[in-house]
C-alpha positions as CSV (number, residue, x, y, z in Angstrom):
1,X,-25.6,0.0,17.7
2,X,-25.1,-0.9,14.0
3,X,-24.5,1.8,11.5
4,X,-26.9,2.6,8.6
5,X,-24.0,3.3,6.2
6,X,-23.3,0.6,3.7
7,X,-19.8,-1.0,4.1
8,X,-17.1,0.4,1.9
9,X,-15.9,-1.9,-0.8
10,X,-12.5,0.0,-1.0
11,X,-9.7,-0.8,1.4
12,X,-9.2,1.7,4.2
13,X,-6.3,2.7,6.4
14,X,-6.3,2.6,10.2
15,X,-7.8,6.1,10.4
16,X,-10.6,5.4,7.9
17,X,-9.3,7.0,4.7
18,X,-10.1,5.2,1.4
19,X,-8.8,6.0,-2.1
20,X,-11.7,8.3,-3.0
21,X,-10.9,10.6,0.0
22,X,-9.2,14.0,-0.3
23,X,-6.7,12.7,2.2
24,X,-5.5,9.8,0.0
25,X,-2.3,10.7,-1.9
26,X,-1.8,8.7,-5.1
27,X,1.9,7.8,-5.6
28,X,2.6,6.8,-9.2
29,X,5.4,4.5,-10.3
30,X,6.6,4.4,-13.9
31,X,8.7,2.0,-16.0
32,X,12.1,3.3,-17.2
33,X,10.7,4.0,-20.6
34,X,7.6,5.7,-19.1
35,X,9.9,8.0,-17.0
36,X,11.9,8.9,-20.1
37,X,8.7,9.6,-22.0
38,X,7.5,11.9,-19.2
39,X,10.9,13.8,-19.2
40,X,10.5,14.4,-22.9
41,X,7.1,15.9,-22.3
42,X,4.9,12.9,-23.2
43,X,2.0,11.4,-21.3
44,X,2.7,8.0,-19.8
45,X,0.5,5.5,-18.0
46,X,1.9,4.5,-14.6
47,X,2.8,0.9,-13.9
48,X,1.5,1.0,-10.3
49,X,-0.4,3.5,-8.2
50,X,-0.2,3.2,-4.4
51,X,-2.4,5.3,-2.1
52,X,-0.9,6.8,1.1
53,X,-3.0,8.4,3.8
54,X,-1.9,12.0,4.5
55,X,-3.1,11.7,8.2
56,X,-1.4,8.5,9.3
57,X,1.1,7.9,6.5
58,X,0.0,4.3,5.8
59,X,0.0,2.9,2.3
60,X,-3.4,1.2,2.3
61,X,-4.3,0.4,-1.3
62,X,-2.7,-0.3,-4.7
63,X,-3.9,-0.6,-8.2
64,X,-2.2,-2.3,-11.1
65,X,-4.9,-3.0,-13.7
66,X,-4.6,-1.0,-17.0
67,X,-8.1,0.2,-16.7
68,X,-7.6,1.7,-13.2
69,X,-4.2,3.1,-14.0
70,X,-5.5,5.1,-16.9
71,X,-7.5,7.2,-14.4
72,X,-4.1,8.4,-12.9
73,X,-2.4,9.7,-16.0
74,X,-0.7,13.1,-15.4
């Protein structure tokens, strides 16, 4: 029987978690200068964000565009 839910446009892991879920852990990567800037107390934009599922441990999505990365500034 088909589901009435619209298909998700976001990639999902094998247990069904997508990047908007509470179970998706964003793992940020920074350039060398970005890391130094963070250590000095600044705010740096990550160079890559990978999403890991907390249930199954799978990395299932990644973002690299500047627009998306700005949402993950710490």
